[in-house]
N, C-alpha and C positions, 0 to 999 in steps of 0.2 A: 410369345415367350422373346424377351428383350435380345437385341442384337443378332438376331436371326435371319434380318430382309435379306431375298435372295434376289439379286438384280438379271434379269433376261430380259435388256430391252438392250436396241442396238446404239445405244449412248444416253446418259453417261454410262459407263462402264464398270466392272468394280473393280478396285486398286487392291492391288498385291499389298500384305502387311508390310513388307520391307518398305514400298513406295510410302505410304501411310505414315512409318514411323521417320523417313527421311522429312517430309513435307511437315514434320513436327517439329525439326532443329530449330535454335536459335536464329533468326537471319544475321547475315554478316553484311558489311559493306559491299553495294554491290559495283565500286568501282575500285574496288581492294585487289590483290595480286592475289590472292585466294582463290576470291570470285571469276577471275579470269582467265585462272586455272578450269574451272571448271566450265567457263565459257567453251571454252578452247576442247574441252573432251566430250562437252555435248555437240560443239558443230561438227566434227570428225565423226561423231558415231550418227548424226542426222545423215551425212551422206552416206555411210554404211548402209541405214536401213531403206535410204532413198535409189540404192544403187545407180548414185551419180557423181561426176565430178564439181557439180554443178554448186553453186553458192545455194544453200540452205536457210532461209531468215526465219527467227522465230519473232513472233509478235504476240503483244498481249491485247489478245482477239479471241472471239468464237470462228469456227469455219468459215460461217458467212464474211465477218471482216476478212478472214484470211483472202475469200475469192472475191472478194469485192478491192483489196487492196490490190489483187492480182491482174484486175482489169483496168483500174484506173490508173495503174501504173505505167502501160504499156501499149493503151490505146488512147484516141481522140474522139469529142465531139464528131458528128457525124459520121462514125468509121462503118462499114457494113460488117457485121457479126452475123454466123449462124450461130445458132444455140440447138442443141437437141434437147427435148422435152419429152419425159417420159415418167412425168411424177413430182411431187410436192416439189423439191427440191429442185431439180433441172429449172423447171418452171420459175422458182426464186431468181437466178443468173439472169433471165430472159428481161426479169422486172428488172433488176440491178440496172441491164445496160439502157433498159428504153427509159430508165430514170436519169441517167447521164448524158442522155440525148443519142445513142447510138442507133444507125438504121438495123433493126433486129429482124432478123427473120429466122423463125422456127419451125426447126426438124420434128414433127411429133410421132409418138408411138403410144398406144395406148397403155396403162398403167400396168405394169407386170409383164411388159415387153418387149426386149430390147431393140436399142437405134437401130435401124436399118444400115447399113454401112453405104450399100448403093447410093441412097438417097444422097447424103456427103458426095461421093465420088461424082456423081453428076453434076451436082452445085458445083463444085469446084474447077471440074475439066469445062462446065461452060464460061466460067469468068476467065474471058481472054484477056481484060484490060485489069486484073489483080486488083480488082476492086475491094474484096474479103479479105479482111485485116485479120480476124481469129476465128477461130473454131472453138466454140465453149461446151464441152461435155462432163458430163457425171458418170466416171465408170461406173460406181453402184449404186444406184438410186433406191437408198431408204425406205422411202416409202412405202416400195410396193416390191422390195427384194429382188432383184432384176440387177443382174451385169451386165454391161454392152461389151460391144470388140472396139475397145479402146486402139488397141496394135494396128488392126487394119484398117481406122479413122485415121490416125495417126500418117500412117504412108502416105493415105490422099491428101492427108495435110501438106506433105514434107514435098509430096510432085507440085504440087500448086505451086510452093516455091516462096510464096510472100505470104501468105497468113499464119500466125502464130497458131497453136494449139494450147487452149488452156482448159486447165482438168481438175474438176472435184473428184480428189480421191481420200473425201473424208472419213468413210468407210472402208477404201477400199486397202490404204495404205495400213502396211501392218499385218494385214489378214488375208491378202492375195498376191502373188509374186506381180509386182509392179516394177521393171527396169526402168527406170527414167530414159536414162543415158540409152541403150539399146531402142527403145522404141522411138526417141527424138522427142520427147515431149518437154516445151518449152516453158508453163507455169503450170505446178502440179501444188493446189492447195488440200492441208490435211488439218486436224483438230486435235486436242490433246485429249481429249474424254472419250477416245475411241480405239484403234488398236492400239494407244502409246501406253494406256494404263494408267490413268492418271488423271486428276478431276478437272474438270471445264477451265479454260479461260485463258489457254494458249492456242495460236494459230501459226502454222509452216508455210512456208513459200519455196519451192527449189524452182530457181530461174535459171535460163539457158543463157548463153552468150547474145543468140539473135534475139531474145527478150531485152534482153540489156540494150541491145543495139536499138531496138524498138523506144525501149525508155529515154534515150536522149530526145526524141522528137514528139512527146506525147504529149498534149494540151492539157491535161484536165490540173485543175489546181489544187493541193494537197500539202500536208504540212507534216501530221503526227503519222500519215500513213505513206510520206513519202519513203518508198524500198532504197532507195537512193543514201537515205542517211543510216538506213540498217546495214546496208555492202559496206559503207565506209567504218561502221562500228566494227562487222564483224572481222573486218581485218584486224583490227584490231584487241581481239578477242574480248568484245566490251559490248554495248548495246546505248542506242541513242536518246533515249527514256529510261526512268526507272524501270527496270524488270519486273515479273513477279519472282521475287528470291525465293520461296518456297517452294511454289510449284516447277521453279529450276532446279531443288535438289529433288524434287519428285521424278522429276524429269529425267537428271543423271540417271538416279538407280532404275528405271524402268527398264531404259536403255542400254543399262548394264546388264539386266535381268534377260533381255531379248536377245542380246550377243550370247549369253552362255547356252540359252536355248538352240540359236542359230536360224539364219532365215526359211531356209528348208522346213525344218523341223514345226516353223511357225507357221507357213503356209501348209503346210500339211496336216495340220492340226485343226485348222480352221477347216480346210475341207472335208475333212473326215465328220466334223462336227456339223457341217451343213449337210453331207448325207447321209447321218444316221437319224436329224430332225426331219428332214423329207421322207426317210424311208418309214419313221414313226407312223407320221400325218398321214403317208397311203394308206399302210397297213391298219388304220383306223378308219379308213374310208372317206378322209377329209380332204378338200381340193385344193392344192397347190397354186397361186397367182403366178408365179413364175414359171417357164420351163427349165427340165432338170438341165439342157445345155445353156443355160444363160442365169444360172441361180446365184444370186451374191453368196458372198461366206461370211457378209455380216449378221444379216438377219433372213428368215424363210416367213413368207407372208403365206396364210391359211385362210381361203373363205367360208366363214361361217356365219348364218343367223342368229349364232347367240355368243356374238363375238363380246361382250361388255357384260355378260351372264358369267363368262369364263374367264374374263379377267378378274372380276369380282370377286369368284371363288376362289382363284389362286392366290389372292393377295389377301383375303381374309382369313381363310382357312390353313393356307400353305405359307403366307408370306412371301410369295414368289411373283414379282414383279414380272409382267409379260406388256409388248406395246399394244395400242388398236390402231385402226386405221385413219385416214384423216381424207380432211376435203370429205367427197362423195364416196369414199370407202371406209366413212365414219361408221362404228357399229357394224360393217359387212366383212372386217379379216382381222385377223390377230397376227402379231408380228412377236415370233420367238426370237432376239437377239442368241448370238453366238458368236459375239466379237470380244479380241482383248484376252483379258485374264479370267477365260472360262475353261472346264475341263470338260473330260467324259463323262466325271460324275454330276457333275452341272447338268448337263443333258438329260441324263438318263434322270436324275431326280425331276428335271420338270417336266419331262415326257411322263412319268407314273403319274405327276399330280395332276397331269393335263388328262389324262385317262379317268382320275377318279373325278374330275368336275365335268367330263365329257357322260360319265355313268348317270352324275346325280340328275344330268339336265334331259336324261331319257336319249342318249346319242345309243343306236344299235350297233356293236362293234365286238370282234369276239375280245374276251377278255384278255388283259396280258398281251394284246396283238403289237400294240406301240411301243411297248419295254421291249418284247423280242426283237422286232425291225431295229431298233436302234442299236441292241446289242449286237445283232449279229455284222454290221457294220463296224462297229468298235471292235469289235474281236476280230 
């Protein structure tokens, strides 16, 4: 049936109808007074979402672009950085650091496992000469559905005194309680196609005063990605370059919707959907990749030898898209997204269709066990 596609992946995420309508409005001049008012509202609501008094900058990039900007504006070639690596995207940040000539040290964990906070404490406490300039952490590793203890790692970074903490919050911001100021986070990157509930095309960066001080001594060349230009423009409710006008219409509407729901309710909804999905998987005898106490509220990764067959059945028979594995986990896991504009009904429908797919593939489990387990959590 046309227009019944159901998007249950970790991003892009479904877009609310009100946001789609805003996206389709006729553009206006991006240097007009009317557009400046929209920018002012967006900037204020971004601070609300990030739980910060910091500048929150909007860029015409993906989450990867936001992370790259978040490193090259506050670091320099040859800087020593620690990068937590436990999945596809966290390894990408280490690669970016290496490309830009930084002395990059990976602190690794298996995919599906949270980063070991004690390894960061040990490295930071041993750095008596304060040579470590930054610690780069992926809060929610989308490739494996695992959440690391960012709050504890940030405490160790603060105790170090010199290093910045740079955070990939692409699939945690707007899905998990992430109080930027309370946790003392210096640079926090996110992307529009995740918890923001709008299409891809925008990246966001929360920047602390400490990071702006480091900006003054950063030696990387930059022009379009020079965050100082964005900071100056932000102060005037403007942008340094042509912004994605219609995406910003959509962002304005999405942030208004998020405010009406409220942060506590948003976080509670994501946690509820995560628990329901995980309970259903266990009831059907499936193995979860990440442990319960480190489960990402963006996506649930499930081990299965029939990953691509399951995805094919869900897509062809039920028009539901779920994600597969990446790199060495390709064909070995499925990932069910429950991030952004996702409701209890969406999860229940996905679980029911997953049961049907598993039954077709000969998987042995009690009928309706997944739906029953999920419904108990949701009730």
